[in-house]
Every structure is written in C-alpha cells, then in structure tokens.
C-alpha positions in Angstrom: 112.5 133.0 85.8 114.5 130.1 87.4 115.3 130.3 91.1 118.8 131.7 91.6 119.8 128.8 93.9 118.5 126.3 91.4 120.9 127.7 88.9 123.8 127.8 91.4 123.2 124.1 92.3 123.2 123.1 88.7 126.6 124.8 88.4 127.8 123.4 91.7 127.2 119.8 90.5 129.7 120.5 87.8 132.2 122.1 90.1 135.3 119.9 90.6 135.8 121.1 94.2 132.4 120.0 95.2 132.5 116.7 93.4 135.9 115.9 95.0 134.7 116.8 98.5 137.4 119.5 98.9 135.2 122.6 99.1 137.0 125.1 101.4 135.7 126.3 104.7 133.9 129.7 104.4 136.2 132.5 105.6 133.5 133.6 108.1 133.4 130.2 109.7 137.0 129.0 109.9 136.4 127.3 113.3 133.6 125.0 111.8 136.0 122.1 111.5 136.7 122.1 115.2 133.0 121.6 116.1 130.6 118.7 116.1 128.4 118.3 113.1 125.4 119.8 114.9 127.4 122.7 116.3 129.0 123.4 112.9 125.6 123.3 111.3 124.3 125.9 113.7 127.3 128.2 113.1 126.8 127.9 109.3 123.1 128.5 109.6 123.7 131.7 111.6 126.0 132.9 108.8 123.4 131.9 106.2 120.7 133.8 108.0 123.0 136.9 107.8 123.3 136.5 104.0 126.7 134.8 103.9 126.7 133.0 100.5 130.0 131.3 101.2 128.6 129.6 104.3 125.4 128.6 102.4 127.4 127.0 99.6 129.6 125.1 102.1 126.6 123.8 104.0 124.9 122.7 100.9 128.0 121.0 99.5 128.2 119.0 102.8 124.6 117.9 102.6 124.8 117.1 98.9 127.2 114.4 99.8 125.0 113.2 102.6 121.9 113.1 100.4 123.8 111.4 97.7 124.8 108.5 100.0 121.2 108.4 101.4 119.7 108.0 97.9 122.3 105.4 96.6 121.7 103.2 99.7 117.9 103.2 99.2 117.0 103.5 95.5 115.5 100.4 94.0 117.6 99.4 91.0 114.3 99.1 89.0 113.5 102.7 89.8 117.0 103.8 89.0 116.5 102.5 85.5 113.7 105.1 85.1 115.2 108.1 87.0 118.8 108.9 87.7 119.8 108.9 91.4 121.8 112.1 90.7 118.5 113.8 89.5 116.9 112.8 92.8 119.8 114.3 94.7 119.6 117.5 92.7 115.8 117.8 93.1 116.1 117.3 96.9 118.8 119.9 97.2 116.9 122.4 95.1 113.8 121.9 97.3 115.9 122.4 100.5 117.3 125.6 99.0 113.9 126.9 98.1 112.5 126.2 101.6 115.6 127.2 103.6 114.3 130.7 104.5 111.1 129.2 105.9 113.2 126.6 107.8 115.3 129.4 109.4 112.2 131.2 110.5 110.4 128.2 112.1 113.3 125.8 113.0 110.9 122.8 113.4 113.8 120.4 114.0 117.6 120.1 113.5 118.8 121.0 110.0 120.2 117.5 109.6 116.9 115.9 110.4 115.0 118.3 108.1 117.2 117.7 105.1 117.0 113.9 105.6 113.3 114.1 105.9 113.0 116.0 102.7 115.2 113.4 100.9 113.2 110.5 102.4 109.9 112.1 101.3 111.2 112.6 97.8 112.3 109.0 97.6 109.0 107.8 98.9 107.1 109.9 96.4 109.2 108.7 93.5 108.9 105.1 94.6 105.1 105.4 94.7 105.1 107.0 91.3 107.2 104.4 89.6 106.3 101.3 91.6 102.6 102.2 91.9 101.9 103.1 88.3 103.8 100.2 86.7 103.3 97.2 89.0 103.4 94.6 86.3 106.9 95.3 85.1 108.4 96.9 88.2 106.8 95.0 91.1 105.3 96.0 94.3 108.2 95.2 96.7 111.0 97.7 97.4 114.5 96.3 96.9 117.4 97.5 99.0 120.7 98.3 97.3 123.5 95.8 97.7 125.6 98.4 99.4 122.9 98.9 102.0 122.7 95.1 102.7 126.5 94.9 103.1 126.5 97.7 105.6 123.7 96.0 107.6 125.6 92.7 107.7 128.7 94.4 108.9 127.1 96.7 111.5 124.8 94.1 113.0 127.5 91.4 112.9 125.1 88.9 111.3 128.0 86.7 110.3 129.2 84.0 112.7 132.9 84.2 112.0 133.7 81.7 114.8 131.8 78.8 113.3 132.5 78.3 109.5 130.5 75.1 109.5 127.2 77.0 110.0 128.2 80.3 108.5 126.4 81.4 105.4 128.6 82.5 102.5 128.8 86.2 102.6 127.2 86.9 99.2 124.3 84.6 100.1 123.8 86.4 103.4 123.8 89.8 101.7 121.1 88.5 99.3 119.0 87.2 102.2 119.2 90.5 104.0 118.1 92.2 100.7 115.1 89.8 100.5 114.0 90.2 104.1 114.4 94.0 104.0 112.4 94.1 100.9 109.3 92.6 102.6 109.4 94.7 105.7 107.1 97.7 106.1 108.4 101.0 104.9 108.8 102.3 108.5 110.7 99.1 109.7 113.0 99.3 106.7 113.7 103.0 107.2 114.4 102.6 110.9 117.0 99.9 110.2 118.6 102.0 107.5 118.6 105.2 109.5 120.1 103.6 112.6 122.6 101.1 111.0 123.5 102.6 107.6 123.0 106.4 108.2 124.3 106.2 111.8 121.5 108.3 113.1 120.8 108.4 116.9 117.3 107.6 118.1 116.3 111.3 118.6 117.3 112.2 115.0 115.5 109.2 113.5 112.4 110.0 115.6 112.5 113.6 114.3 112.8 112.5 110.7 109.9 110.1 111.1 107.9 112.5 113.2 107.3 110.1 116.1 108.0 110.1 119.8 111.6 109.0 120.6 110.5 106.3 123.0 108.2 104.9 120.4 111.0 105.1 117.8 113.3 103.1 120.1 110.7 100.4 120.6 109.9 100.2 116.8 113.6 99.9 116.0 114.0 97.0 118.4 110.9 95.3 116.8 112.3 96.0 113.3 115.6 94.3 114.2 113.7 91.3 115.6 111.7 91.0 112.4 114.9 91.1 110.3 116.7 88.4 112.4 113.6 86.2 112.4 113.2 86.6 108.7 116.8 85.5 108.2 116.3 82.4 110.4 113.4 81.4 108.2 115.8 81.5 105.2 118.5 79.3 106.9 116.9 77.3 109.6 118.3 78.5 113.0 120.6 81.3 111.8 123.5 82.2 114.3 122.9 85.7 115.8 
C-alpha cells in the first residue's frame, strides 16, 4: 500500500496553488509570515507534531520550491538527459515526508539543514549511479549548470566592470567558471554553491556537510581561492 504522503505529494505537484507559489498560510499559523525562516519553520513543525495537516502541507510546499532550485542549480545536463530534475525533487520530498516523524523525535539539526542534506545526498547518489556506471558516454567530471555559474559570477563580483580592456566577455567568464567548478572536489564545489548560490550561512553549511563550523569556514576560503586561481590560469592574471 503506497505511503499516504507519497500520494499527497504526487497530487500536490499537480496543484496549481503549489506550482504558482501561492499556497495559503495554515489557519493555525497565521503569524508565520511575520517570523524569520527558522522561526516560522519551528512554529510549523510544532503544529505538524500535533497532527496539523495544513501546516505540514504548507511547510512541504515551501521546501519543494527550495529543493527544486537546489536541484536545478546542480544537476549535470548529461544526468538530466537520463532522469528528470522534477523526479529528483519529488523523490527527495517523499523521503523527507517518510522520515519526518523520526526527525521530529531526534531533531539532529535544523529542519532547513536536514532537508538540504537529504537533497544533496540524493543528488550525489544519482550522480554516482549515472556518471559512475557510464563513464564512456557521460564522463567523470561533474558539470555545473549555467544558472549556477551566472550566480557565482554575480555574487563573487568576478567581473571587472571598471576596466573593459581586460574584462572577459560575460559568456566566456561564465563558461570558465563552469569549467573550474567542474574540476573542483565535490566538497569544494558544494561549499561554494551553498554559500554563494543557496545563501547559506557558515553554521548551516557545516551542519549539512556534518563538519565543524570553524573547519567549514576555512574550507570555504580555500575553495574560493582554488576557484579564483583556476580562473587566472584560464586568462593569465584575471582581475579579482
């Protein structure tokens, strides 16, 4: 017999309100929009623990959007030819739903970090499956989406807008970021994506990766240095 939340999530994906990001606040949590993301999550989780289905559906619709963005920024286009990003999102949210009661009992980390870790782990598993079992036609390196590269260029201000004579064309710079990110280690790549694209703070990124926050900060700094050094190799002495 299928899990009830699995059925509900399949229905939710077809629901216009959820797709258009206009799902209404649960009546039991009207003040949720006045709180920070972490505070509103805690309020919603309290209601979910009491059996409030409305709060559960709202919380999950919020994180379905977050997971969707996370997946689309990271999925290798070669893997996307084999499995739909929307299927990865649905699979992740079903897993979160099935494990939610256990999470509420143990609370190993924040809900945000826990959902993101679940999504990252699913993506890593899928990447290993498709890149690891078909290396000849898919390749070993992991390509970053164009959207992810554009965000990195914008957030890290890699363009030198004050000196057109040495500035790379934007499209070329985005391609170079893609290439350098592709050859970084999985952890370096994820740290840059988490901090720059996902907007995670150091503590949340550390929780997702299950490492000490101080170590996470140092690794992020080293990952940025590798990215910038890699870009310099592509274009001589690149302006930073």
